KEMIGU-366903 format. One record per residue: residue number from 1; x, y, z of N, C-alpha, C, O in turn. Coordinates in nm, 4 decimals. Example, Ala and Ser with C-alpha at 12.3 -4.5 7.8 and 13.67 -1.06 7.14 Angstrom:
<recs>
REC:num:n.px:n.py:n.pz:ca.px:ca.py:ca.pz:c.px:c.py:c.pz:o.px:o.py:o.pz
REC:1:1.3190:-0.5690:0.7800:1.2300:-0.4500:0.7800:1.3200:-0.3300:0.7800:1.4236:-0.3319:0.8465
REC:2:1.2850:-0.2250:0.7080:1.3670:-0.1060:0.7140:1.2900:0.0030:0.7870:1.3409:0.1138:0.8039
</recs>
This chain:
<recs>
REC:num:n.px:n.py:n.pz:ca.px:ca.py:ca.pz:c.px:c.py:c.pz:o.px:o.py:o.pz
REC:1:3.4473:4.7054:-0.8682:3.4573:4.8061:-0.8887:3.2654:4.9094:-0.8272:3.1648:4.8405:-0.8106
REC:2:3.2626:5.0093:-0.8138:3.1097:5.0358:-0.7449:3.0112:5.1346:-0.8513:3.0629:5.2053:-0.9377
REC:3:2.9100:5.1292:-0.8364:2.7776:5.1635:-0.8370:2.8036:5.3171:-0.9010:2.8806:5.3743:-0.8238
REC:4:2.7681:5.4045:-1.0127:2.6880:5.5034:-0.9402:2.5820:5.4414:-1.0076:2.5732:5.3626:-1.1017
REC:5:2.4258:5.5571:-0.8581:2.3310:5.4959:-0.8905:2.2254:5.6056:-0.9331:2.1101:5.5726:-0.9609
REC:6:2.2774:5.7666:-0.9385:2.2024:5.8473:-1.0034:2.2936:6.0014:-1.0100:2.3923:6.0495:-0.9542
REC:7:2.2203:6.0312:-1.0860:2.3131:6.1858:-1.0951:2.3657:6.2512:-1.0056:2.4842:6.2808:-1.0206
REC:8:2.2866:6.2998:-0.8703:2.3570:6.3965:-0.7828:2.4655:6.2886:-0.7354:2.5514:6.3376:-0.6620
REC:9:2.4789:6.1566:-0.7612:2.5678:6.0562:-0.6476:2.7429:6.0841:-0.7860:2.8624:6.1033:-0.7639
REC:10:2.6541:6.0696:-0.9249:2.7661:6.1654:-1.0198:2.8670:6.2405:-0.9926:2.9840:6.2095:-0.9700
REC:11:2.7830:6.4055:-0.9983:2.8154:6.5051:-1.0357:2.9513:6.4991:-0.8613:3.0370:6.5849:-0.8402
REC:12:2.9153:6.3297:-0.7383:2.9627:6.4320:-0.6686:3.0798:6.3457:-0.6594:3.1870:6.3922:-0.6208
REC:13:3.0698:6.2517:-0.6845:3.1866:6.1470:-0.7548:3.3002:6.2897:-0.8107:3.3835:6.3595:-0.7529
REC:14:3.2547:6.2828:-0.9306:3.3763:6.4083:-0.9918:3.4521:6.5365:-0.8972:3.5690:6.5748:-0.9016
REC:15:3.3391:6.5847:-0.8128:3.4000:6.6638:-0.7710:3.4607:6.6275:-0.6213:3.5666:6.6870:-0.6011
REC:16:3.4367:6.5806:-0.5605:3.4800:6.5166:-0.4659:3.6697:6.4540:-0.5343:3.7502:6.5368:-0.4919
REC:17:3.7145:6.3868:-0.5847:3.7849:6.3711:-0.6052:3.9043:6.4236:-0.7249:3.8870:6.4564:-0.8423
REC:18:3.9944:6.4186:-0.6657:4.0580:6.5045:-0.8068:4.1460:6.4613:-0.9319:4.2190:6.5284:-1.0049
REC:19:4.1041:6.2847:-0.9316:4.1101:6.1706:-1.0140:3.9887:6.1306:-1.0617:4.0194:6.1449:-1.1801
REC:20:3.9142:6.1053:-1.0648:3.7803:6.0663:-1.1037:3.8099:5.9658:-1.2181:3.9036:5.9956:-1.2922
REC:21:3.7481:5.8601:-1.2402:3.7273:5.7747:-1.3526:3.5624:5.7289:-1.3620:3.4948:5.6898:-1.2669
REC:22:3.5231:5.7427:-1.4850:3.4174:5.7181:-1.4949:3.4200:5.6235:-1.6490:3.4578:5.6655:-1.7584
REC:23:3.3429:5.4219:-1.6010:3.3763:5.3467:-1.6683:3.2027:5.3061:-1.7095:3.1360:5.2271:-1.6426
REC:24:3.1520:5.3784:-1.8313:3.0091:5.3351:-1.9403:2.9778:5.2394:-1.9344:3.0875:5.1840:-1.9407
REC:25:2.8820:5.1329:-1.9231:2.8517:5.0423:-2.0100:2.6991:4.9820:-1.9992:2.6154:5.0442:-1.9339
REC:26:2.6754:4.8953:-2.0457:2.4854:4.8684:-2.0651:2.4761:4.7620:-2.0630:2.5865:4.7098:-2.0474
REC:27:2.3559:4.6573:-2.0750:2.3345:4.5287:-2.0691:2.3370:4.4762:-2.1310:2.3310:4.3548:-2.1113
REC:28:2.3507:4.5452:-2.2866:2.3498:4.4600:-2.4006:2.4564:4.4750:-2.4812:2.4514:4.4498:-2.6015
REC:29:2.5933:4.5305:-2.4019:2.7117:4.5483:-2.4698:2.8077:4.4221:-2.4503:2.8873:4.4145:-2.3567
REC:30:2.7954:4.3446:-2.5276:2.9228:4.2293:-2.5552:3.0232:4.2404:-2.4745:3.0431:4.1571:-2.3861
REC:31:3.1118:4.3603:-2.4967:3.2803:4.3559:-2.4293:3.2619:4.4358:-2.3454:3.3674:4.4960:-2.3251
REC:32:3.1708:4.4760:-2.2738:3.1708:4.6031:-2.2053:3.2278:4.4747:-2.0369:3.3397:4.4702:-1.9858
REC:33:3.1435:4.4196:-2.0094:3.2038:4.3002:-1.8994:3.3186:4.2940:-1.9123:3.3942:4.3653:-1.8463
REC:34:3.3685:4.1896:-2.0187:3.5587:4.2245:-1.9844:3.6328:4.3067:-2.0022:3.7304:4.2875:-1.9297
REC:35:3.6419:4.3824:-2.0537:3.6590:4.5180:-2.1196:3.6782:4.6104:-1.9787:3.7738:4.6871:-1.9678
REC:36:3.5729:4.5938:-1.8684:3.5501:4.6235:-1.7390:3.6994:4.6115:-1.6363:3.7443:4.6901:-1.5528
REC:37:3.7611:4.4467:-1.6960:3.7807:4.3242:-1.5412:3.9896:4.4503:-1.6046:4.0891:4.4993:-1.5511
REC:38:3.9387:4.4363:-1.7155:4.1081:4.5054:-1.7353:4.1365:4.6292:-1.7218:4.2504:4.6758:-1.7234
REC:39:4.0407:4.6860:-1.7084:4.0623:4.8874:-1.7267:4.0757:4.8703:-1.5838:4.1639:4.9399:-1.5334
REC:40:3.9921:4.7743:-1.4839:4.0364:4.7661:-1.3608:4.1354:4.7754:-1.3052:4.1653:4.8633:-1.2244
REC:41:4.2142:4.6665:-1.3485:4.3319:4.5947:-1.3275:4.4666:4.6846:-1.3651:4.5720:4.6936:-1.3022
REC:42:4.4136:4.7689:-1.5302:4.5617:4.8700:-1.5354:4.5393:4.9949:-1.4500:4.6399:5.0595:-1.4207
REC:43:4.4044:5.0426:-1.4007:4.3297:5.1292:-1.3032:4.4279:5.1254:-1.1797:4.4596:5.2279:-1.1192
REC:44:4.4911:4.9509:-1.1341:4.5284:4.9690:-1.0093:4.6689:5.0128:-0.9424:4.7236:5.0039:-0.8325
REC:45:4.7166:5.1038:-1.1661:4.8767:5.1217:-1.0777:4.8577:5.2614:-1.0453:4.9385:5.3367:-0.9909
REC:46:4.7404:5.2863:-1.0859:4.7528:5.4223:-1.0824:4.6709:5.5248:-0.8854:4.5941:5.6197:-0.8698
REC:47:4.7231:5.4611:-0.8159:4.6569:5.5088:-0.7215:4.5977:5.6018:-0.6787:4.5664:5.5839:-0.5610
REC:48:4.5703:5.6838:-0.7138:4.5152:5.8247:-0.7049:4.3539:5.8521:-0.7722:4.2811:5.9446:-0.7362
REC:49:4.3211:5.7571:-0.8693:4.2458:5.7865:-0.9603:4.1656:5.6927:-0.9125:4.1673:5.5698:-0.9182
REC:50:4.0719:5.7963:-0.8488:3.9132:5.7024:-0.8071:3.8249:5.6102:-0.8860:3.7720:5.6802:-0.9723
REC:51:3.7787:5.4694:-0.8983:3.6377:5.4412:-1.0280:3.5195:5.4111:-0.9838:3.4685:5.3769:-0.8771
REC:52:3.4804:5.4366:-1.1157:3.3417:5.4284:-1.0601:3.2624:5.3655:-1.1827:3.3139:5.4231:-1.2786
REC:53:3.1701:5.2832:-1.2306:3.1339:5.2433:-1.3360:2.9061:5.2394:-1.3017:2.8300:5.2059:-1.2109
REC:54:2.8941:5.3049:-1.4616:2.8296:5.3801:-1.4367:2.6985:5.2367:-1.5356:2.7196:5.1864:-1.6460
REC:55:2.5765:5.2107:-1.4431:2.4908:5.1574:-1.6493:2.3773:5.2497:-1.6735:2.2685:5.2837:-1.6271
REC:56:2.4869:5.2795:-1.8023:2.3657:5.4118:-1.8928:2.1996:5.3402:-1.9597:2.1264:5.4142:-2.0254
REC:57:2.1667:5.2196:-1.9366:2.0205:5.1483:-1.9664:2.0035:5.2075:-1.8271:1.9085:5.2825:-1.8497
REC:58:2.0339:5.2248:-1.6900:1.9216:5.2165:-1.6230:1.9776:5.4256:-1.5627:1.9266:5.5125:-1.4919
REC:59:2.0618:5.4164:-1.6186:2.0470:5.6032:-1.5765:2.0713:5.6906:-1.7068:2.1783:5.7506:-1.7172
REC:60:1.9433:5.7023:-1.8395:1.9659:5.7507:-1.9255:1.9358:5.8710:-1.9486:1.8955:5.9049:-2.0599
REC:61:1.9536:5.9791:-1.8218:1.9570:6.1049:-1.8025:2.1072:6.1647:-1.7740:2.1381:6.2781:-1.8106
REC:62:2.1882:6.0861:-1.7120:2.3492:6.1467:-1.7393:2.3848:6.0645:-1.8512:2.5026:6.0356:-1.8303
REC:63:2.3306:5.9848:-2.0101:2.3729:5.9921:-2.0908:2.4051:6.1148:-2.1754:2.4988:6.1371:-2.2521
REC:64:2.2724:6.2070:-2.1295:2.2664:6.3161:-2.1644:2.2737:6.4567:-2.1567:2.2464:6.5490:-2.2334
REC:65:2.3410:6.4417:-1.9844:2.4286:6.4874:-2.0126:2.5618:6.5198:-1.9930:2.6238:6.6140:-1.9437
REC:66:2.5964:6.3774:-2.0645:2.7914:6.3948:-2.0680:2.7444:6.2947:-2.2180:2.7620:6.1786:-2.2546
REC:67:2.6995:6.3764:-2.2541:2.7089:6.3502:-2.3925:2.7505:6.2170:-2.5242:2.8021:6.2272:-2.6356
REC:68:2.6775:6.0476:-2.4123:2.7228:5.9027:-2.4525:2.6326:5.9260:-2.5417:2.5252:5.9853:-2.5513
REC:69:2.7060:5.8622:-2.6069:2.6277:5.8142:-2.6954:2.6803:5.6154:-2.8059:2.6627:5.5566:-2.9127
REC:70:2.7319:5.6056:-2.7019:2.7797:5.4400:-2.7354:2.8793:5.4173:-2.6165:2.9438:5.5032:-2.5564
REC:71:2.8767:5.2511:-2.5921:2.9211:5.2533:-2.5373:3.0027:5.1401:-2.4946:2.9307:5.0737:-2.4201
REC:72:3.1006:5.0933:-2.5034:3.1584:5.1480:-2.3572:3.2662:5.2850:-2.4106:3.3252:5.3274:-2.5100
REC:73:3.2445:5.3113:-2.2834:3.2501:5.4697:-2.2482:3.3677:5.4960:-2.1450:3.3515:5.4237:-2.0467
REC:74:3.4492:5.5536:-2.1376:3.5469:5.5385:-2.1088:3.6044:5.7129:-2.0484:3.6700:5.7726:-2.1338
REC:75:3.5838:5.7866:-1.9192:3.6236:5.8954:-1.8963:3.7526:5.8387:-1.7843:3.7877:5.7334:-1.7309
REC:76:3.8011:6.0071:-1.7905:3.8993:6.0640:-1.6709:3.8632:6.2154:-1.6694:3.8709:6.3022:-1.7564
REC:77:3.8073:6.2172:-1.4975:3.7719:6.4038:-1.5102:3.9626:6.4483:-1.3899:4.0309:6.3733:-1.3202
REC:78:3.9689:6.5125:-1.4041:4.0658:6.5571:-1.3196:4.0362:6.6886:-1.2846:4.0522:6.7698:-1.3758
REC:79:3.9967:6.7329:-1.1756:3.9774:6.8307:-1.1153:3.8693:6.8985:-1.0839:3.8583:6.9872:-0.9992
REC:80:3.7589:6.8373:-1.1816:3.6169:6.7992:-1.1777:3.5428:6.8123:-1.4003:3.4400:6.7837:-1.4617
REC:81:3.6879:6.8750:-1.4333:3.6748:6.8926:-1.5961:3.6924:6.7200:-1.6498:3.7498:6.6243:-1.5978
REC:82:3.6275:6.7325:-1.7552:3.6219:6.5311:-1.8052:3.8295:6.6600:-1.9480:3.8445:6.7640:-2.0122
REC:83:3.9090:6.5417:-1.9074:4.0491:6.5560:-1.9081:4.1203:6.4306:-2.0833:4.2271:6.4290:-2.1443
REC:84:3.9443:6.3221:-2.1026:4.0408:6.2471:-2.1077:3.8507:6.1055:-2.2102:3.7867:6.0166:-2.1539
REC:85:3.8422:6.1370:-2.2980:3.7035:5.9716:-2.2892:3.7763:5.8824:-2.4105:3.8553:5.9116:-2.5002
REC:86:3.7262:5.7892:-2.3786:3.7462:5.7286:-2.4412:3.6735:5.5622:-2.4794:3.6570:5.4565:-2.4184
REC:87:3.6425:5.6217:-2.6297:3.4630:5.5102:-2.5906:3.5025:5.4177:-2.7389:3.5605:5.4557:-2.8406
REC:88:3.4541:5.3042:-2.7088:3.4044:5.1971:-2.8605:3.5206:5.0768:-2.8663:3.5618:4.9922:-2.7870
REC:89:3.5351:5.0958:-2.9329:3.6547:4.9980:-2.9408:3.8617:5.1169:-2.8849:3.9430:5.1991:-2.9270
REC:90:3.8223:5.0168:-2.7554:3.9659:5.0764:-2.6776:4.0444:4.9845:-2.6945:3.9966:4.8713:-2.7011
REC:91:4.1960:5.0030:-2.7075:4.3153:5.0254:-2.7170:4.3694:4.9993:-2.5742:4.4245:5.0982:-2.5258
REC:92:4.3674:4.9219:-2.5188:4.4353:4.9081:-2.3719:4.5451:4.9949:-2.3634:4.5385:5.1130:-2.3293
REC:93:4.6963:4.9029:-2.4109:4.7856:5.0283:-2.3760:4.7815:5.1482:-2.4068:4.8285:5.2430:-2.3440
REC:94:4.7103:5.1487:-2.5304:4.7221:5.3494:-2.5849:4.6771:5.4138:-2.5279:4.7187:5.5295:-2.5215
REC:95:4.5256:5.3546:-2.4289:4.4700:5.4126:-2.3116:4.5797:5.4478:-2.2057:4.6179:5.5529:-2.1542
REC:96:4.6247:5.2769:-2.1917:4.7029:5.3618:-2.0466:4.8094:5.4128:-2.0602:4.8858:5.3832:-1.9683
REC:97:4.8669:5.5025:-2.1625:4.9594:5.5373:-2.2379:4.9361:5.7515:-2.1651:4.9936:5.8480:-2.1146
REC:98:4.7706:5.6819:-2.2337:4.7046:5.8070:-2.2381:4.7383:5.9089:-2.0844:4.7925:6.0166:-2.0594
REC:99:4.6602:5.7846:-1.9981:4.6239:5.8305:-1.9003:4.7349:5.7861:-1.7448:4.7100:5.7817:-1.6243
REC:100:4.8658:5.7587:-1.8308:4.9721:5.7835:-1.8025:5.0506:5.9069:-1.8050:5.1441:5.9535:-1.7399
REC:101:4.9960:5.9337:-1.8796:5.0958:6.1034:-1.9765:5.0185:6.2413:-1.8656:5.0677:6.3387:-1.8085
REC:102:4.9068:6.1972:-1.8732:4.8338:6.2934:-1.7562:4.8812:6.2787:-1.6915:4.9800:6.3470:-1.6646
REC:103:4.8437:6.1854:-1.6280:4.8696:6.1398:-1.4726:5.0308:6.2032:-1.4244:5.0466:6.2776:-1.3276
REC:104:5.1344:6.1582:-1.5095:5.2657:6.2202:-1.5060:5.2866:6.3607:-1.4971:5.3939:6.3906:-1.4448
REC:105:5.1905:6.4868:-1.5452:5.1551:6.5795:-1.6071:5.1675:6.6233:-1.4497:5.2683:6.6637:-1.3916
REC:106:5.0224:6.6014:-1.3927:4.9637:6.6737:-1.2848:5.0224:6.5960:-1.1164:4.9575:6.6133:-1.0132
REC:107:5.1236:6.5317:-1.1200:5.2071:6.4458:-1.0052:5.3538:6.4731:-1.0439:5.4428:6.4063:-0.9913
REC:108:5.3855:6.5818:-1.1462:5.5653:6.6222:-1.1632:5.5760:6.7351:-1.1157:5.6859:6.7906:-1.1126
</recs>
């Protein structure tokens, strides 16, 4: 998973990908790293979703721009618009079903 390093890079990522998925974590989050592996594996089943991660500790200005108040935060953008957001206690199976529903609606 590649990192977002600044606000301009984030905007470019969101606007240049039909499906842009952002995984937000922090260094103090104990569940963020294990969850990131599960999310990355789960999203491998959706080839048209581009995935990047961001460390909220390193880019606090992005946190205020996107209203990020907790981690982990998982956000799906479709055509530049936030379409789905999940945070804190993420149930992978439910999360996958929500992503699948959005993905299938778009591609049907």
